[in-house]
KEMIKOL-325912 format. One record per residue (C-alpha): residue in one letter; x, y, z. Coordinates in Angstrom, 3 decimals. Layout:
BEGIN
@residuo:A xx:X yy:Y zz:Z
...
This chain:
BEGIN
@residuo:M xx:68.499 yy:52.467 zz:99.559
@residuo:A xx:71.788 yy:52.542 zz:97.675
@residuo:N xx:69.973 yy:53.254 zz:94.399
@residuo:L xx:68.097 yy:56.143 zz:96.038
@residuo:S xx:71.343 yy:57.655 zz:97.306
@residuo:L xx:72.919 yy:57.301 zz:93.863
@residuo:S xx:69.926 yy:58.930 zz:92.202
@residuo:L xx:69.984 yy:61.829 zz:94.652
@residuo:Y xx:73.713 yy:62.287 zz:94.053
@residuo:L xx:73.217 yy:62.367 zz:90.287
@residuo:I xx:70.386 yy:64.906 zz:90.571
@residuo:L xx:72.498 yy:67.196 zz:92.752
@residuo:R xx:75.455 yy:66.790 zz:90.415
@residuo:I xx:73.392 yy:67.706 zz:87.367
@residuo:Y xx:71.914 yy:70.697 zz:89.233
@residuo:A xx:75.387 yy:71.920 zz:90.156
@residuo:L xx:76.549 yy:71.617 zz:86.551
@residuo:L xx:73.521 yy:73.529 zz:85.354
@residuo:L xx:74.248 yy:76.302 zz:87.843
@residuo:L xx:77.860 yy:76.412 zz:86.717
@residuo:F xx:76.787 yy:76.505 zz:83.088
@residuo:N xx:74.344 yy:79.303 zz:83.840
@residuo:V xx:76.964 yy:81.419 zz:85.634
@residuo:S xx:79.711 yy:80.757 zz:83.111
@residuo:F xx:77.673 yy:81.520 zz:80.041
@residuo:A xx:75.349 yy:84.261 zz:81.223
@residuo:K xx:75.421 yy:87.200 zz:78.862
@residuo:T xx:77.715 yy:90.096 zz:79.698
@residuo:L xx:75.810 yy:93.363 zz:80.080
@residuo:K xx:76.097 yy:95.319 zz:76.813
@residuo:R xx:76.853 yy:98.508 zz:78.751
@residuo:D xx:80.006 yy:96.943 zz:80.214
@residuo:M xx:81.052 yy:95.289 zz:76.941
@residuo:K xx:80.798 yy:98.605 zz:75.122
@residuo:A xx:82.687 yy:100.504 zz:77.825
@residuo:L xx:85.567 yy:97.999 zz:78.016
@residuo:N xx:85.902 yy:97.878 zz:74.245
@residuo:E xx:86.095 yy:101.682 zz:74.202
@residuo:I xx:88.884 yy:101.486 zz:76.752
@residuo:K xx:90.586 yy:98.753 zz:74.718
@residuo:K xx:91.048 yy:101.207 zz:71.843
@residuo:L xx:92.896 yy:103.640 zz:74.111
@residuo:V xx:95.230 yy:101.509 zz:76.201
@residuo:G xx:98.727 yy:100.298 zz:75.412
@residuo:W xx:99.824 yy:97.150 zz:73.601
@residuo:R xx:100.356 yy:95.159 zz:76.803
@residuo:L xx:96.643 yy:95.135 zz:77.507
@residuo:V xx:95.490 yy:94.757 zz:73.924
@residuo:Y xx:97.661 yy:91.667 zz:73.644
@residuo:S xx:95.805 yy:89.999 zz:76.523
@residuo:W xx:92.348 yy:91.434 zz:75.816
@residuo:V xx:91.277 yy:88.946 zz:73.133
@residuo:G xx:87.781 yy:88.911 zz:71.713
@residuo:D xx:84.903 yy:91.291 zz:72.369
@residuo:D xx:83.602 yy:89.971 zz:75.673
@residuo:P xx:85.672 yy:91.154 zz:78.679
@residuo:C xx:84.077 yy:88.469 zz:80.868
@residuo:G xx:84.901 yy:85.644 zz:78.424
@residuo:D xx:82.550 yy:83.957 zz:76.002
@residuo:G xx:82.980 yy:80.286 zz:76.968
@residuo:V xx:85.784 yy:79.802 zz:74.466
@residuo:L xx:88.010 yy:82.799 zz:75.108
@residuo:P xx:88.949 yy:83.570 zz:78.727
@residuo:P xx:88.066 yy:86.781 zz:80.595
@residuo:W xx:90.326 yy:89.715 zz:79.865
@residuo:S xx:93.391 yy:90.101 zz:82.057
@residuo:G xx:92.679 yy:92.385 zz:85.026
@residuo:V xx:88.903 yy:92.174 zz:84.562
@residuo:T xx:86.737 yy:90.431 zz:87.146
@residuo:C xx:83.053 yy:89.799 zz:86.483
@residuo:S xx:80.148 yy:88.715 zz:88.628
@residuo:K xx:76.657 yy:87.487 zz:87.827
@residuo:V xx:73.840 yy:89.881 zz:88.696
@residuo:G xx:70.414 yy:88.595 zz:87.739
@residuo:D xx:70.599 yy:87.205 zz:84.216
@residuo:Y xx:73.765 yy:89.101 zz:83.261
@residuo:R xx:77.442 yy:89.310 zz:84.049
@residuo:V xx:78.833 yy:92.699 zz:85.042
@residuo:V xx:82.365 yy:93.989 zz:85.555
@residuo:V xx:83.080 yy:94.443 zz:89.261
@residuo:K xx:86.870 yy:94.855 zz:89.250
@residuo:L xx:89.255 yy:96.527 zz:86.826
@residuo:E xx:92.857 yy:96.011 zz:87.938
@residuo:V xx:95.264 yy:97.094 zz:85.202
@residuo:Y xx:98.326 yy:98.460 zz:86.962
@residuo:S xx:101.967 yy:98.746 zz:85.850
@residuo:M xx:100.909 yy:98.309 zz:82.227
@residuo:S xx:102.395 yy:101.502 zz:80.706
@residuo:I xx:98.908 yy:102.825 zz:79.908
@residuo:V xx:99.233 yy:106.336 zz:78.489
@residuo:G xx:96.848 yy:109.173 zz:77.742
@residuo:N xx:93.961 yy:110.772 zz:79.579
@residuo:F xx:91.947 yy:108.938 zz:82.220
@residuo:P xx:89.477 yy:106.860 zz:80.142
@residuo:K xx:86.047 yy:108.377 zz:80.718
@residuo:A xx:84.413 yy:105.128 zz:79.582
@residuo:I xx:85.421 yy:103.633 zz:82.940
@residuo:T xx:82.729 yy:105.750 zz:84.576
@residuo:K xx:80.106 yy:103.695 zz:82.708
@residuo:L xx:81.057 yy:100.547 zz:84.645
@residuo:L xx:78.464 yy:101.202 zz:87.310
@residuo:D xx:79.032 yy:97.956 zz:89.213
@residuo:L xx:82.753 yy:98.505 zz:89.802
@residuo:T xx:83.922 yy:97.892 zz:93.348
@residuo:V xx:87.662 yy:98.049 zz:92.609
@residuo:L xx:89.435 yy:100.357 zz:90.155
@residuo:D xx:93.209 yy:99.934 zz:90.294
@residuo:M xx:95.278 yy:101.662 zz:87.603
@residuo:H xx:98.308 yy:102.591 zz:89.662
@residuo:N xx:101.796 yy:102.919 zz:88.201
@residuo:N xx:100.791 yy:103.828 zz:84.666
@residuo:K xx:101.224 yy:107.053 zz:82.677
@residuo:L xx:97.727 yy:108.499 zz:82.852
@residuo:T xx:97.439 yy:112.247 zz:82.374
@residuo:G xx:94.736 yy:114.879 zz:82.462
@residuo:P xx:92.046 yy:115.226 zz:85.137
@residuo:I xx:89.822 yy:112.691 zz:86.841
@residuo:P xx:86.470 yy:113.363 zz:85.126
@residuo:P xx:83.545 yy:114.481 zz:87.294
@residuo:E xx:81.631 yy:111.451 zz:85.986
@residuo:I xx:83.671 yy:109.394 zz:88.481
@residuo:G xx:80.807 yy:110.157 zz:90.836
@residuo:R xx:78.665 yy:107.589 zz:89.000
@residuo:L xx:80.606 yy:104.680 zz:90.516
@residuo:K xx:78.496 yy:104.437 zz:93.665
@residuo:R xx:79.655 yy:100.897 zz:94.516
@residuo:L xx:83.362 yy:101.661 zz:94.368
@residuo:I xx:85.275 yy:100.489 zz:97.450
@residuo:T xx:88.869 yy:100.905 zz:96.242
@residuo:L xx:90.174 yy:103.666 zz:93.969
@residuo:N xx:93.909 yy:103.381 zz:93.346
@residuo:L xx:95.419 yy:105.845 zz:90.866
@residuo:R xx:98.767 yy:106.519 zz:92.541
@residuo:W xx:101.987 yy:106.780 zz:90.560
@residuo:N xx:100.515 yy:108.363 zz:87.446
@residuo:K xx:100.716 yy:111.866 zz:85.982
@residuo:L xx:97.150 yy:112.967 zz:86.619
@residuo:Q xx:96.583 yy:116.706 zz:86.824
@residuo:Q xx:94.259 yy:119.554 zz:87.745
@residuo:A xx:91.906 yy:119.687 zz:90.719
@residuo:L xx:90.126 yy:116.735 zz:92.253
@residuo:P xx:86.447 yy:116.728 zz:91.233
@residuo:P xx:84.132 yy:117.227 zz:94.219
@residuo:E xx:82.016 yy:114.410 zz:92.786
@residuo:I xx:84.437 yy:111.965 zz:94.427
@residuo:G xx:82.569 yy:112.803 zz:97.598
@residuo:G xx:79.571 yy:110.931 zz:96.205
@residuo:L xx:81.316 yy:107.548 zz:96.311
@residuo:K xx:79.594 yy:106.529 zz:99.538
@residuo:S xx:81.132 yy:103.028 zz:99.687
@residuo:L xx:84.718 yy:104.174 zz:99.139
@residuo:T xx:87.077 yy:102.741 zz:101.764
@residuo:Y xx:90.510 yy:103.049 zz:100.141
@residuo:L xx:91.530 yy:106.170 zz:98.212
@residuo:Y xx:95.064 yy:106.274 zz:96.795
@residuo:L xx:95.901 yy:109.364 zz:94.724
@residuo:S xx:99.518 yy:109.908 zz:95.748
@residuo:F xx:102.443 yy:110.647 zz:93.420
@residuo:N xx:100.528 yy:112.573 zz:90.777
@residuo:N xx:100.326 yy:116.228 zz:89.756
@residuo:F xx:96.995 yy:117.211 zz:91.278
@residuo:K xx:96.639 yy:120.838 zz:92.296
@residuo:G xx:94.112 yy:123.150 zz:93.883
@residuo:E xx:92.500 yy:122.650 zz:97.261
@residuo:I xx:91.593 yy:119.330 zz:98.831
@residuo:P xx:87.811 yy:119.152 zz:98.302
@residuo:K xx:85.827 yy:119.247 zz:101.532
@residuo:E xx:83.412 yy:116.812 zz:99.877
@residuo:L xx:85.818 yy:114.029 zz:100.841
@residuo:A xx:84.229 yy:114.334 zz:104.280
@residuo:N xx:81.119 yy:112.675 zz:102.777
@residuo:L xx:83.034 yy:109.394 zz:102.391
@residuo:H xx:81.807 yy:107.900 zz:105.659
@residuo:E xx:83.362 yy:104.470 zz:104.962
@residuo:L xx:86.812 yy:105.879 zz:104.185
@residuo:Q xx:89.677 yy:104.304 zz:106.127
@residuo:Y xx:92.771 yy:105.134 zz:104.064
@residuo:L xx:93.388 yy:108.494 zz:102.364
@residuo:H xx:96.697 yy:108.882 zz:100.504
@residuo:I xx:97.127 yy:112.209 zz:98.705
@residuo:Q xx:100.836 yy:112.816 zz:99.323
@residuo:E xx:103.339 yy:113.910 zz:96.680
@residuo:N xx:101.044 yy:116.228 zz:94.726
@residuo:H xx:100.667 yy:120.007 zz:94.432
@residuo:F xx:97.659 yy:120.621 zz:96.640
@residuo:T xx:97.377 yy:124.117 zz:98.096
@residuo:G xx:95.293 yy:125.869 zz:100.751
@residuo:R xx:94.210 yy:124.403 zz:104.071
@residuo:I xx:93.348 yy:120.816 zz:104.892
@residuo:P xx:89.555 yy:120.753 zz:105.358
@residuo:A xx:88.676 yy:120.383 zz:109.030
@residuo:E xx:85.588 yy:118.483 zz:107.855
@residuo:L xx:87.817 yy:115.441 zz:107.297
@residuo:G xx:87.831 yy:115.078 zz:111.056
@residuo:T xx:84.223 yy:113.875 zz:110.934
@residuo:L xx:85.306 yy:110.670 zz:109.182
@residuo:Q xx:84.679 yy:108.189 zz:111.965
@residuo:K xx:86.543 yy:105.287 zz:110.311
@residuo:L xx:89.582 yy:107.106 zz:108.915
@residuo:R xx:92.744 yy:105.323 zz:110.088
@residuo:H xx:95.436 yy:106.725 zz:107.814
@residuo:L xx:95.773 yy:110.257 zz:106.419
@residuo:D xx:98.837 yy:111.149 zz:104.370
@residuo:A xx:98.936 yy:114.645 zz:102.880
@residuo:G xx:102.706 yy:115.054 zz:103.001
@residuo:N xx:104.822 yy:116.687 zz:100.303
@residuo:N xx:102.277 yy:119.199 zz:99.042
@residuo:N xx:101.957 yy:122.983 zz:99.311
@residuo:L xx:99.473 yy:123.106 zz:102.161
@residuo:V xx:99.326 yy:126.107 zz:104.484
@residuo:G xx:97.605 yy:127.264 zz:107.650
@residuo:S xx:97.655 yy:126.266 zz:111.270
@residuo:I xx:97.376 yy:122.621 zz:112.231
@residuo:S xx:95.001 yy:123.756 zz:114.992
@residuo:N xx:92.322 yy:124.390 zz:112.358
@residuo:L xx:92.370 yy:120.715 zz:111.401
@residuo:F xx:91.324 yy:119.711 zz:114.920
@residuo:R xx:88.726 yy:122.383 zz:115.623
@residuo:I xx:85.762 yy:119.977 zz:115.366
@residuo:E xx:84.965 yy:118.308 zz:118.684
@residuo:G xx:85.613 yy:114.558 zz:118.698
@residuo:C xx:87.486 yy:114.625 zz:115.395
@residuo:F xx:89.472 yy:111.730 zz:113.923
@residuo:P xx:88.433 yy:109.115 zz:116.513
@residuo:A xx:90.019 yy:106.158 zz:114.646
@residuo:L xx:93.118 yy:107.884 zz:113.244
@residuo:R xx:96.351 yy:105.924 zz:113.680
@residuo:N xx:98.754 yy:107.565 zz:111.231
@residuo:L xx:98.920 yy:111.264 zz:110.369
@residuo:F xx:101.497 yy:112.440 zz:107.811
@residuo:L xx:101.612 yy:116.199 zz:107.136
@residuo:N xx:105.339 yy:116.517 zz:106.480
@residuo:N xx:106.977 yy:118.747 zz:103.865
@residuo:N xx:104.302 yy:121.431 zz:103.646
@residuo:Y xx:104.088 yy:125.034 zz:104.851
@residuo:L xx:102.052 yy:124.548 zz:108.008
@residuo:T xx:102.446 yy:127.164 zz:110.711
@residuo:G xx:101.402 yy:127.755 zz:114.321
@residuo:G xx:101.843 yy:125.549 zz:117.340
@residuo:L xx:100.771 yy:122.061 zz:118.302
@residuo:P xx:97.278 yy:122.115 zz:119.830
@residuo:N xx:96.472 yy:120.294 zz:123.064
@residuo:K xx:93.546 yy:118.710 zz:121.190
@residuo:L xx:96.005 yy:116.358 zz:119.536
@residuo:A xx:96.021 yy:114.462 zz:122.823
@residuo:N xx:92.415 yy:113.445 zz:122.118
@residuo:L xx:93.599 yy:111.196 zz:119.265
@residuo:T xx:93.956 yy:108.208 zz:121.551
@residuo:N xx:94.553 yy:105.743 zz:118.675
@residuo:L xx:97.356 yy:107.786 zz:117.101
@residuo:E xx:100.594 yy:105.868 zz:116.537
@residuo:I xx:102.558 yy:107.970 zz:114.031
@residuo:L xx:102.611 yy:111.772 zz:113.887
@residuo:Y xx:104.832 yy:113.054 zz:111.086
@residuo:L xx:105.197 yy:116.855 zz:110.959
@residuo:S xx:108.745 yy:117.219 zz:109.631
@residuo:F xx:109.761 yy:120.103 zz:107.355
@residuo:N xx:107.059 yy:122.654 zz:108.046
@residuo:K xx:107.114 yy:126.127 zz:109.632
@residuo:M xx:105.529 yy:125.241 zz:112.950
@residuo:T xx:106.443 yy:127.209 zz:116.083
@residuo:G xx:106.128 yy:127.272 zz:119.852
@residuo:A xx:106.751 yy:124.786 zz:122.631
@residuo:I xx:105.747 yy:121.121 zz:122.630
@residuo:P xx:102.726 yy:120.643 zz:124.922
@residuo:A xx:103.096 yy:117.972 zz:127.587
@residuo:A xx:99.552 yy:116.791 zz:126.805
@residuo:L xx:100.832 yy:115.039 zz:123.669
@residuo:A xx:102.809 yy:112.635 zz:125.836
@residuo:S xx:99.500 yy:111.220 zz:127.061
@residuo:I xx:98.660 yy:109.725 zz:123.652
@residuo:P xx:98.868 yy:106.081 zz:124.753
@residuo:R xx:99.793 yy:104.357 zz:121.468
@residuo:L xx:102.228 yy:106.936 zz:120.107
@residuo:T xx:105.312 yy:105.198 zz:118.697
@residuo:N xx:106.797 yy:107.695 zz:116.204
@residuo:L xx:106.905 yy:111.467 zz:116.589
@residuo:H xx:108.581 yy:113.501 zz:113.850
@residuo:L xx:108.998 yy:117.172 zz:114.783
@residuo:D xx:112.263 yy:117.837 zz:112.974
@residuo:H xx:112.991 yy:120.824 zz:110.752
@residuo:N xx:110.408 yy:123.237 zz:112.075
@residuo:L xx:110.684 yy:126.306 zz:114.305
@residuo:F xx:109.807 yy:124.713 zz:117.654
@residuo:N xx:111.574 yy:126.004 zz:120.760
@residuo:G xx:111.958 yy:125.481 zz:124.479
@residuo:S xx:112.303 yy:122.075 zz:126.111
@residuo:I xx:110.737 yy:118.680 zz:125.537
@residuo:P xx:108.566 yy:117.707 zz:128.532
@residuo:E xx:110.027 yy:114.854 zz:130.574
@residuo:A xx:106.844 yy:112.810 zz:130.038
@residuo:F xx:107.916 yy:112.048 zz:126.468
@residuo:Y xx:111.075 yy:110.330 zz:127.668
@residuo:K xx:109.010 yy:108.148 zz:130.006
@residuo:H xx:106.413 yy:107.198 zz:127.396
@residuo:P xx:106.189 yy:103.384 zz:127.320
@residuo:N xx:105.639 yy:103.074 zz:123.559
@residuo:L xx:107.485 yy:106.037 zz:122.029
@residuo:K xx:110.356 yy:104.504 zz:120.035
@residuo:D xx:111.455 yy:107.419 zz:117.845
@residuo:M xx:111.263 yy:111.166 zz:118.348
@residuo:Y xx:112.943 yy:113.331 zz:115.737
@residuo:I xx:113.716 yy:116.883 zz:116.900
@residuo:E xx:116.690 yy:118.142 zz:114.865
@residuo:G xx:116.514 yy:121.362 zz:112.879
@residuo:N xx:114.529 yy:123.341 zz:115.478
@residuo:A xx:115.325 yy:125.964 zz:118.135
@residuo:F xx:115.098 yy:123.654 zz:121.142
@residuo:K xx:117.389 yy:124.142 zz:124.109
@residuo:S xx:120.783 yy:122.533 zz:123.707
@residuo:D xx:120.142 yy:119.836 zz:126.296
@residuo:V xx:117.076 yy:118.456 zz:124.472
@residuo:K xx:117.661 yy:114.918 zz:123.213
@residuo:A xx:116.049 yy:112.823 zz:120.521
@residuo:I xx:114.595 yy:109.381 zz:121.184
@residuo:G xx:115.680 yy:106.340 zz:119.188
@residuo:A xx:118.763 yy:105.334 zz:117.271
@residuo:H xx:118.288 yy:107.180 zz:114.009
@residuo:K xx:120.611 yy:109.107 zz:111.787
@residuo:V xx:120.288 yy:112.871 zz:112.117
@residuo:L xx:119.804 yy:114.646 zz:108.797
@residuo:E xx:121.767 yy:117.875 zz:108.633
@residuo:L xx:120.016 yy:119.710 zz:105.826
@residuo:S xx:119.156 yy:123.350 zz:105.381
@residuo:D xx:115.903 yy:124.762 zz:104.051
@residuo:T xx:117.577 yy:125.543 zz:100.724
@residuo:D xx:118.149 yy:121.833 zz:100.121
@residuo:F xx:114.399 yy:121.451 zz:99.626
@residuo:L xx:113.812 yy:124.387 zz:97.311
@residuo:V xx:112.950 yy:123.462 zz:93.740
C-alpha cells in the first residue's frame, strides 16, 4: 500500500513538473514579440536596461521584461499586461502597443508621452484598465475607444486632450471609473454617459466644458450607480435640476468654480448618502433649505463665493477660500 502511494505521488509530481515546464517554455506569440521589440526601440534607457533579450516573456534563461506580464493561451504565451509607468518614456504614443491584442491592462501613467492616442486603440478588445494619466498627450480622443467593451477603468487625466468628449464612451458598458480631469475638453458633457449602468466615479473637472448641467441628466434613470461626480472648474451654467435627487448612491457632488445660477432645490437634501457638497464660487442665490442642515450624512457643504443671503452658513470645519475669478484666469 505504501509503495502504491509513493508511486502515485511520484506520477503526480512528474505531471506537475511537466505542466510547469510546458507553461514556462511555451513559445511567445511572434506578433507580441515583434510589437514589444518595436516599442523597445522607442522607449527610454530605463526600460531598455531591464528589457534584456528578444523575448518579452522570458526564454527560460533570461527573465520576463520588467512591467510585462504574460499568460499561456493554447500553445503560446501572450502579453496580457504592460505596466511601464514613471519611466520617463518620451515621444508619441507607441502605435505598436495596439498590436498586443490580448492586453487586459495598459498602464503608462506618469511618463512624457505626446501626440494623440491612435484610433487603432480600438483593437484592444480585452482591455480592462487603460491608465495614461500624467502625460502630455494631445488632440481629440479617438471615438474608437468606445469599442473597448471590457474597459472598466479609464484614466486620462492630467494631459492636453482637447475637443469634445466623444459620446462613444457611452458604449463602455463595463466602465466604473472615468477620469478625464485636467485637460482642455470643450463643448457639453454627453448625456449618453448617463446610460452607463456601472459608472461609479466621473471626474471631468478643470476643463473648458460649457452648457447646462440639466442636459447631463435628461435621460430617465441616468447614472444609477454614480457615487462621485466632479465637474468643478468649468464654465457650466444654469441651475441645479431636481433630477439630481434621483442619484441615490451619490456621495460627493463637486461643482465649484462654474457659472451656475438660481436657488438650491430642497430635493437635493433627500440624496441619502450625500457627504460632500461643493457649491462654492458660482452664481447661486437665495437661501439654503433647512433640510441640508438636518441631513444625517452631510459633513461638508461649501457655499462661499455666491450670492446667497447673508445668514446662509456652510457645513463643516473647512477653510474658506477668498479668491476672485481673476485668480483663475490664465
